[in-house]
Each structure stands twice: as structure tokens, then as C-alpha cells.
C-alpha positions as CSV (number, residue, x, y, z in Angstrom):
1,M,-21.9,33.7,8.4
2,G,-25.9,34.2,7.7
3,S,-28.0,31.6,5.7
4,E,-24.8,30.0,4.2
5,S,-23.6,28.4,7.6
6,R,-24.7,24.6,8.1
7,L,-24.1,22.6,10.7
8,V,-21.3,19.8,10.9
9,Y,-21.5,18.5,14.5
10,S,-23.9,18.4,17.4
11,T,-23.4,17.6,20.8
12,E,-26.8,15.7,20.7
13,K,-26.5,14.2,17.7
14,G,-22.5,13.9,16.9
15,K,-21.6,14.3,13.3
16,V,-24.3,15.5,11.2
17,C,-25.1,15.1,7.3
18,P,-24.6,17.9,5.6
19,K,-27.5,17.2,3.2
20,C,-30.4,15.8,5.7
21,G,-29.5,17.5,8.6
22,Q,-29.7,14.3,10.5
23,S,-27.0,12.3,12.5
24,V,-24.6,10.6,10.2
25,R,-26.2,7.1,11.6
26,A,-29.9,8.0,10.9
27,C,-28.5,9.5,7.8
28,E,-31.3,8.5,4.9
29,C,-30.1,10.2,2.2
30,R,-27.0,8.1,2.2
31,K,-28.4,5.1,2.5
32,A,-30.8,5.6,-0.6
33,T,-27.6,5.2,-3.1
34,K,-28.1,2.1,-5.3
35,P,-25.3,0.8,-7.5
36,S,-24.9,1.2,-11.0
37,A,-26.2,-1.8,-12.9
38,G,-23.2,-1.2,-15.4
39,D,-23.5,-4.2,-18.1
40,G,-24.0,-7.0,-16.0
41,I,-20.9,-8.6,-16.0
42,V,-18.2,-9.0,-13.3
43,R,-14.7,-8.3,-14.6
44,V,-12.0,-10.0,-12.7
45,A,-8.3,-8.6,-13.4
46,R,-4.7,-8.4,-12.1
47,E,-3.2,-5.3,-11.7
48,T,0.4,-4.3,-10.2
49,K,0.3,-0.1,-10.7
50,G,0.8,1.8,-8.0
51,R,1.9,-1.1,-5.9
52,K,5.1,-1.6,-5.9
53,G,5.2,-4.6,-8.1
54,K,3.0,-6.4,-5.9
55,G,-0.2,-7.6,-8.1
56,V,-3.6,-7.8,-6.7
57,T,-6.7,-9.4,-8.0
58,L,-9.7,-7.0,-9.1
59,V,-13.4,-8.0,-8.9
60,T,-15.2,-4.9,-10.4
61,G,-19.1,-4.6,-11.6
62,V,-20.4,-6.3,-9.0
63,P,-24.0,-5.0,-8.5
64,L,-24.6,-4.8,-4.9
65,P,-25.1,-2.1,-2.5
66,P,-21.9,-1.4,-0.2
67,P,-22.6,-3.4,2.9
68,E,-23.6,-6.3,0.7
69,L,-20.1,-5.7,-1.7
70,K,-18.3,-5.7,1.8
71,A,-19.8,-9.3,2.9
72,L,-18.8,-10.9,-0.8
73,G,-15.5,-9.3,-0.2
74,R,-14.8,-10.9,3.1
75,R,-15.9,-14.0,1.7
76,L,-13.6,-13.9,-1.1
77,K,-10.8,-12.9,0.8
78,Q,-11.3,-15.9,3.2
79,L,-11.9,-18.5,-0.2
80,C,-8.3,-16.9,-1.3
81,G,-6.7,-17.2,2.5
82,S,-5.2,-13.5,1.7
83,G,-6.0,-10.1,2.5
84,G,-7.9,-6.9,0.8
85,T,-10.4,-4.5,0.6
86,V,-13.1,-3.0,-0.8
87,K,-12.6,0.6,-2.3
88,N,-14.9,2.4,-4.7
89,G,-17.3,-0.8,-5.6
90,C,-14.0,-2.7,-6.4
91,I,-13.2,-5.5,-4.3
92,E,-9.2,-5.6,-4.1
93,I,-7.5,-8.9,-3.0
94,Q,-3.9,-9.4,-2.7
95,G,-2.3,-11.8,-4.7
96,D,-3.2,-13.4,-8.3
97,H,-6.6,-15.4,-7.5
98,R,-8.3,-14.9,-10.7
99,E,-9.3,-18.6,-11.3
100,R,-10.3,-19.3,-8.2
101,L,-12.5,-16.3,-8.1
102,V,-13.9,-16.5,-11.6
103,D,-15.5,-20.3,-10.4
104,E,-16.5,-18.8,-7.3
105,L,-18.4,-15.8,-8.9
106,Q,-19.8,-18.4,-11.6
107,R,-20.9,-20.2,-8.8
108,S,-22.7,-17.5,-6.8
109,G,-24.8,-17.0,-10.4
110,Y,-22.9,-14.0,-12.3
111,T,-21.7,-13.5,-15.7
112,V,-17.8,-13.7,-15.0
113,K,-15.2,-12.4,-17.2
114,R,-11.5,-12.2,-16.7
115,S,-9.8,-8.7,-18.5
116,G,-6.7,-7.9,-18.8
117,G,-3.5,-10.3,-19.3
């Protein structure tokens, strides 16, 4: 083992961050990640790939940190009356709600473009 071993779990702290050694809840290195600025344009698209023909509306390029992105996703899902999720910085909402989402995001002050067909 030697110096290459690292602590993964502690009975005092629970799960431990491999980078800073703090408990996962108190970890500072994960909180410090900033969202990529991208080109500043929020894109709204419809996609059916890998979903057995079921369409979802994707919202990408929103320059928010993960907790705020999750809150925005919750608000948009409630607006559409539909389910969905937030994965890898992308909001997925079940169904085709492009027009409604473009209008709402523009009212919120974002530069929005429809992408795809």
C-alpha cells in the first residue's frame, strides 16, 4: 500500500473527498467549480435519440452553477407541467415544450435560440 493509498471513508466524517480529504458535505474543491461561460446563448432543442421515440426538450448553455441550474430546471418543469431532469449542465424536460421554454427564458433575460428541427 504505502503512500499511494488514500482515505475513502471515515467513521467520523463519512464519505471523504479524494482531492482535499474533507468530508463530502464540507468539501470546498467541488463547490469551487464554475460553469463554463460558453458563447452566452441558451439553446432549446427537441431530441428523441436513445429514448425509444419519446421526445424531450433540451435546454443547454445556461450559465448557472449546478444548484441554481437545478432550481431553474424545477421551475421550467412546473411551467410545462411535465417531468424531467438536469444532467451534465443540460436541462431535459419530457415532451415538446420549445415555444413555452423559449418565451420563459427570454423573459428571464437570457439570449435564447431554437436549435435543431
